[in-house]
C-alpha positions in Angstrom: 87.3 86.9 102.9 88.0 88.0 99.3 87.2 85.5 96.6 89.8 84.2 94.3 89.0 86.5 91.3 89.1 89.5 93.4 92.5 88.7 94.6 93.6 87.9 91.1 92.2 91.3 89.8 94.1 93.0 92.7 97.4 91.3 91.9 97.2 92.2 88.3 96.2 95.8 88.8 98.6 96.7 91.7 101.6 94.5 91.1 101.4 93.4 87.4 101.0 89.6 88.5 98.8 87.8 86.0 99.7 84.1 86.5 100.4 81.5 89.2 104.0 81.4 87.9 104.5 85.1 88.3 103.0 85.0 91.8 105.3 82.3 93.0 108.4 84.2 91.5 107.2 87.4 93.2 107.0 85.6 96.5 110.2 83.8 96.2 112.0 87.0 95.4 110.6 89.1 98.2 112.5 89.8 101.4 111.5 87.9 104.5 109.0 89.3 107.1 109.8 89.2 110.8 106.6 88.5 112.6 108.0 88.2 116.0 106.4 91.3 117.3 103.0 90.0 116.4 103.2 86.6 118.4 103.9 85.8 122.0 104.6 82.5 123.8 101.9 80.6 125.1 102.0 80.6 129.0 101.0 77.5 130.8 100.3 77.7 134.4 102.2 74.6 135.7 105.2 73.9 137.8 107.5 72.8 134.8 106.7 75.9 133.0 107.7 78.0 135.9 111.1 76.3 136.0 111.6 76.8 132.3 110.6 80.4 132.4 113.1 81.2 135.1 115.9 79.5 132.9 115.0 81.5 130.0 
């Protein structure tokens, strides 16, 4: 994982973000990201789960 100084340098160079306040503002103003395609439900092999899955 990258260290904090490397991340701060990249934020400054690529996005012009030089402080925590600027980072928070940038994150607050960005659009939402839908990660639904990256996750899947956890499947449990039990009778109750089979009933729930048929209803859904």
